[in-house]
C-alpha positions in Angstrom: 2.7 46.8 53.7 6.2 45.2 53.5 4.7 42.1 55.0 2.2 41.8 52.1 5.0 42.3 49.5 6.8 39.7 51.4 3.8 37.3 51.2 3.3 37.9 47.7 6.9 37.5 46.9 6.8 34.0 48.8 3.7 33.1 47.1 5.2 34.0 43.8 8.3 32.0 44.8 6.3 28.8 45.6 4.3 29.2 42.4 7.5 29.5 40.3 8.9 26.4 42.1 5.8 24.4 41.5 5.8 25.4 37.9 9.5 24.2 37.7 8.5 20.9 39.2 5.6 20.6 37.0 7.8 21.4 34.0 10.1 18.6 35.1 7.2 16.1 35.6 6.1 17.0 32.2 9.4 16.5 30.5 10.0 12.9 32.3 6.1 12.2 31.1 6.9 13.4 27.6 10.1 11.0 27.7 8.0 8.2 28.9 5.3 8.7 26.4 8.0 8.8 23.6 9.6 5.5 24.9 6.2 4.0 25.0 5.3 5.2 21.6 8.6 4.0 20.1 8.1 0.4 21.5 4.8 0.3 20.0 5.9 1.4 16.5 8.8 -1.1 16.8 6.4 -3.9 17.7 4.0 -2.9 14.9 6.7 -2.7 12.6 7.8 -6.2 13.4 4.1 -7.4 13.1 3.9 -5.7 9.7 6.9 -7.6 8.4 5.9 -10.8 9.9 2.6 -10.5 7.9 4.2 -9.0 4.7 6.6 -12.1 4.9 3.6 -14.5 5.5 1.6 -13.1 2.6 4.5 -13.2 0.2 5.5 -16.8 0.9 1.8 -17.7 0.3 2.0 -15.7 -3.2 5.1 -17.4 -3.9 3.8 -20.8 -3.0 0.7 -20.3 -5.0 2.9 -19.3 -8.0 4.8 -22.1 -7.6 2.2 -24.6 -7.6 0.5 -22.9 -10.5 4.1 -22.9 -12.6 4.5 -26.7 -11.5 0.8 -27.6 -12.7 1.5 -25.7 -16.0 4.7 -27.4 -16.3 3.1 -31.0 -16.0 0.5 -30.0 -18.6 3.1 -28.7 -21.1 5.2 -32.1 -20.5 2.1 -34.2 -20.9 1.3 -32.3 -24.3 4.7 -32.5 -25.5 4.8 -36.4 -24.7 1.4 -36.7 -26.5 2.9 -34.8 -29.6 6.0 -37.1 -29.6 3.9 -40.3 -29.3 1.9 -38.9 -32.3 4.9 -38.3 -34.4 6.2 -41.6 -33.4 3.0 -43.5 -34.5 3.2 -41.5 -37.9 6.7 -42.4 -38.3 5.9 -46.1 -37.5 3.1 -46.0 -39.8 4.8 -44.6 -42.8 8.2 -46.3 -42.2 7.6 -49.4 -44.7 6.2 -47.1 -47.2 9.4 -44.9 -46.9 11.7 -47.6 -46.9 10.0 -49.2 -50.1 10.3 -45.7 -51.6 13.9 -45.4 -50.9 14.8 -48.9 -52.1 12.7 -48.4 -55.2 14.5 -45.0 -56.0 17.8 -46.7 -55.3 17.0 -49.5 -57.5 15.8 -47.1 -60.4 19.1 -45.3 -60.4 
C-alpha cells in the first residue's frame, strides 16, 4: 500500500510540476499576446491619425478653394459697382460743374 501511496504522491507531484510549467507558458503567451496587441493598436492608431490628417487637409483645401472663388466673385462684383459709379460720375460731371458754377454766379 505504501508503494501505491508513493506512486500517487509521485503522480501528483508530476501533475503539479506540469501545471506549474503550463502556468509559466500561459503567462509567457499572455505577455506575448499583450505585446502583439499593443503593437497592432499602435499601428492602427498611427493609420487612423494619417487618415484623419489626410481628410483634414482635403477639407481645408476644399474650403480654401471655395473661399478663393467667393473672394474673386466679391472682388469682381465690387469692381463692377465701382465702374458703374465712376460712369455715373463721369456722365453727370459736366452737369454738376454747370450747377456749381451757376450757383456760385447767382450768389
